[in-house]
C-alpha positions in Angstrom: 0.0 -0.1 0.6 3.1 2.7 0.8 4.4 1.3 -2.5 1.2 2.5 -4.0 1.0 5.5 -2.3 4.0 6.4 -3.1 3.7 5.4 -6.6 1.0 7.9 -7.1 2.3 10.6 -5.6 4.9 10.6 -8.1 2.2 10.5 -10.9 0.3 13.4 -9.0 3.7 15.0 -9.6 4.3 14.3 -13.4 1.1 15.5 -13.7 0.9 18.9 -12.3 4.5 19.8 -14.0 3.1 18.7 -17.5 -0.1 20.4 -17.1 2.0 23.3 -16.4 3.8 22.5 -18.9 0.7 22.4 -21.2 -0.4 25.7 -20.8 2.7 27.3 -21.6 2.7 25.3 -24.5 -0.7 27.1 -25.6 0.8 30.6 -24.5 4.4 30.8 -25.5 4.8 28.5 -29.1 6.4 30.2 -31.4 6.1 29.4 -35.5 9.4 30.8 -37.4 7.8 29.2 -40.4 5.9 32.1 -40.3 7.6 34.9 -38.3 11.6 34.7 -39.9 10.9 36.0 -43.6 13.4 33.4 -45.2 13.1 34.9 -48.4 15.6 37.7 -46.7 19.3 38.5 -48.5 21.7 37.6 -45.6 23.5 41.3 -44.5 27.4 39.5 -45.3 29.1 41.4 -42.5 27.3 38.8 -40.0 28.3 35.9 -37.7 27.0 32.5 -38.6 26.9 32.6 -33.9 29.4 34.6 -32.1 32.8 34.3 -32.9 33.9 32.9 -28.9 31.7 30.1 -29.8 34.0 28.9 -32.9 35.8 26.0 -32.3 38.9 27.4 -32.9 38.5 31.0 -32.0 42.0 31.8 -29.7 44.1 29.4 -31.6 46.7 30.6 -33.8 44.4 29.1 -36.9 41.8 31.4 -35.6 44.5 34.8 -36.0 45.3 34.2 -39.4 41.5 34.0 -40.5 40.5 37.5 -42.9 37.6 38.5 -41.3 35.1 37.1 -44.3 36.7 33.6 -43.5 36.2 33.5 -40.0 32.2 34.9 -41.0 32.0 31.3 -43.2 33.7 29.0 -40.5 30.8 30.4 -38.0 28.1 30.2 -40.8 29.6 26.7 -41.4 30.1 25.3 -37.5 26.8 26.7 -36.8 24.9 24.7 -39.7 26.4 21.4 -38.7 24.9 22.2 -34.9 21.8 22.6 -36.1 22.4 19.9 -38.5 23.3 16.9 -35.8 20.7 18.5 -33.1 17.7 17.6 -36.4 19.8 13.6 -36.1 19.0 13.9 -32.6 15.9 15.7 -32.1 14.5 12.1 -34.4 15.9 10.0 -32.2 14.8 11.7 -29.5 10.8 11.9 -31.1 10.7 8.0 -31.0 11.7 7.5 -28.1 8.8 9.5 -26.6 6.4 7.7 -29.0 8.0 4.1 -28.0 7.9 5.7 -24.1 4.1 6.8 -24.3 2.9 4.2 -26.5 -0.2 2.4 -25.0 -0.3 5.6 -22.1 -2.9 7.3 -20.5 -4.0 9.2 -23.2 -5.9 11.8 -21.2 -3.0 11.9 -18.9 -1.1 15.1 -19.1 1.7 13.3 -19.3 0.8 11.8 -22.6 0.0 15.1 -24.3 3.1 17.5 -23.1 4.9 14.1 -24.4 2.9 14.6 -28.4 3.1 18.4 -27.8 7.2 17.6 -27.4 7.4 15.3 -30.7 5.6 18.4 -32.9 7.7 20.9 -31.5 10.9 18.9 -32.0 9.1 18.1 -35.9 8.9 21.9 -36.2 12.3 22.3 -34.8 13.3 19.9 -37.4 12.0 22.4 -39.7 13.0 25.5 -38.7 17.4 23.7 -38.0 16.5 22.4 -42.7 15.3 25.5 -43.6 18.3 27.7 -41.7 20.4 25.7 -42.7 19.6 25.2 -46.2 19.3 29.4 -46.2 22.6 29.8 -44.3 25.6 26.8 -46.3 23.0 25.1 -48.1 25.3 22.1 -46.8 23.4 19.4 -45.0 26.1 17.7 -42.0 25.1 13.9 -40.5 27.4 12.7 -38.4 29.4 9.7 -39.6 27.8 6.5 -40.5 30.3 4.8 -37.0 27.4 7.7 -35.1 24.7 7.3 -37.2 24.6 3.6 -36.3 25.3 3.7 -32.6 22.7 6.1 -33.0 19.7 3.9 -34.5 21.1 1.2 -31.0 20.4 3.9 -28.7 17.2 5.1 -30.4 16.3 1.1 -30.1 17.7 0.4 -26.9 17.6 3.8 -24.3 14.2 3.7 -21.7 13.1 5.4 -18.8 16.5 7.2 -17.6 18.6 7.3 -20.2 15.8 7.3 -23.0 15.1 11.1 -21.1 19.0 11.8 -19.8 20.6 11.5 -23.3 17.5 13.3 -24.6 18.2 16.2 -21.2 21.7 16.1 -22.1 21.5 16.4 -25.9 19.1 19.6 -25.9 21.7 21.5 -22.6 24.6 21.0 -24.8 22.7 22.6 -28.4 20.7 24.9 -25.7 24.7 26.4 -24.7 25.5 27.3 -28.1 22.3 29.0 -29.1 22.1 31.2 -25.4 26.1 32.7 -26.3 24.0 33.1 -29.7 21.1 34.5 -29.8 21.4 38.4 -28.3 24.4 38.9 -30.9 23.7 41.7 -32.5 26.9 40.4 -34.9 24.7 37.2 -35.8 23.0 37.0 -38.7 18.7 37.7 -37.8 17.1 35.3 -38.2 19.7 32.4 -36.7 19.0 35.3 -33.5 15.6 34.3 -34.5 16.3 30.8 -34.8 17.6 30.3 -31.7 15.3 32.2 -29.4 12.9 29.9 -30.5 14.4 27.3 -29.7 15.8 28.3 -26.7 11.8 28.9 -25.6 10.7 26.6 -26.1 13.5 23.7 -25.4 13.2 24.9 -21.4 10.0 23.5 -21.5 11.2 19.9 -22.9 14.0 20.1 -20.6 11.6 20.0 -17.4 9.9 17.3 -18.7 13.0 15.1 -19.6 14.1 16.1 -15.6 10.8 15.5 -14.0 10.8 12.1 -16.6 14.7 11.3 -14.7 13.7 11.8 -11.5 10.3 9.5 -11.8 12.6 6.7 -13.0 15.6 7.1 -11.1 13.2 6.4 -7.2 14.1 3.2 -6.1 17.0 1.8 -8.8 19.3 0.0 -7.9 23.3 -0.1 -7.5 23.6 -1.9 -10.7 21.1 -0.7 -12.8 22.1 3.4 -11.7 26.4 2.1 -13.2 25.5 1.0 -16.2 22.3 3.8 -16.7 24.8 6.8 -15.9 27.9 5.3 -18.2 25.3 4.7 -21.1 24.1 8.2 -21.1 27.6 9.6 -20.8 28.5 7.3 -23.7 26.1 8.7 -25.7 26.5 12.9 -25.0 30.4 11.5 -25.7 29.4 11.2 -29.9 26.7 14.1 -29.7 28.8 16.2 -28.6 31.9 14.9 -30.7 30.0 15.2 -33.8 28.5 18.9 -33.3 30.8 20.6 -35.6 32.0 17.8 -39.1 34.8 18.4 -40.1 33.4 18.5 -43.8 32.2 22.0 -42.6 35.6 23.3 -42.2 36.6 21.6 -45.9 33.1 23.8 -47.5 34.1 26.9 -45.2 37.6 26.5 -47.0 39.9 25.5 -44.3 43.0 23.2 -44.2 40.3 20.4 -42.6 43.9 19.0 -40.6 44.9 21.7 -39.3 41.4 22.8 -38.5 40.2 19.4 -37.0 43.5 19.4 -34.7 43.8 23.3 -33.4 39.7 23.4 -32.0 41.3 19.2 -30.8 43.4 21.7 -28.9 40.7 25.3 -28.6 41.2 25.3 -24.6 39.2 28.2 -24.8 36.8 26.3 -26.4 37.2 23.5 -24.0 36.4 26.3 -20.6 33.0 27.6 -22.4 31.8 24.2 -22.9 32.7 23.2 -19.4 31.4 26.3 -17.2 28.1 25.6 -19.8 27.7 22.6 -18.6 27.8 23.0 -14.7 24.6 22.9 -14.2 23.7 19.9 -16.4 26.7 18.0 -14.4 25.2 19.3 -11.0 21.5 17.5 -12.4 23.1 14.4 -12.8 24.5 13.9 -9.8 21.6 15.5 -7.5 20.0 12.3 -8.8 22.8 9.5 -8.8 23.9 9.3 -12.9 27.5 11.2 -12.8 29.5 8.0 -11.5 33.1 8.2 -12.0 33.2 5.5 -15.6 30.9 8.4 -16.8 33.0 11.3 -15.7 35.9 9.9 -17.7 33.3 10.2 -20.6 31.8 13.5 -20.0 35.3 14.8 -19.2 36.4 13.4 -22.8 34.6 15.5 -24.5 35.4 18.3 -22.1 31.4 18.8 -20.3 33.6 18.3 -16.4 
């Protein structure tokens, strides 16, 4: 009876959060397809993202680039980040649909989950449209990572699925918050960032609630496995954000750009400080284990 009451209270808490998020979505959702005039020409002096968020900012290579090259590389980098965002949002949608299959259709949790899926569809179209306009190129993860993504979406459930969603969305949020109010950045990209940050804040709150619920009463072995699996997923997502092709398309020496980006302590520090809140949450729910920390450190999230 005590367990039933505890489960019931958790369900009520999740439903209350979902109900508030549904109300927020109804009031505040935005549509980039109508809000942005996609036919307007781009200002050639505007960046694709804040220069400080370029993977090359602070390196010797960055110092050698002309202003035109710097603008080009930020546009291709950010297009790559948005395209990898599309890839993961498609994984996210499949995991959420599977999780809610035969769920309580009347419940606020189910209804917000479908609202989230609808949002992610719009976000993916928005990212596709934005990258098409900005650089006219599609970027995809490597074949290996693409296959691992298929495996992840087929096997991830409960806290693994929702913490994986949270990690991916938090990382994308980091880049977008850093650029969305920067007047050096293309205006339509700033609007894309604003829309995504606003709507993803609801999705991340929902994911945190689902993770907390899933971790209630979890044993040590499952906790260790989940923490490691999530961190490995984070490693492959973060290391795939800026594809080497982006440097090539920007007219740079790919080998040198990749080498200098990997050793860029400025960029590493930006990622680490911006992920502090995420790491605190994972630690709070018991998903920041020593083996997991190894993978987060490899991509400078910790």
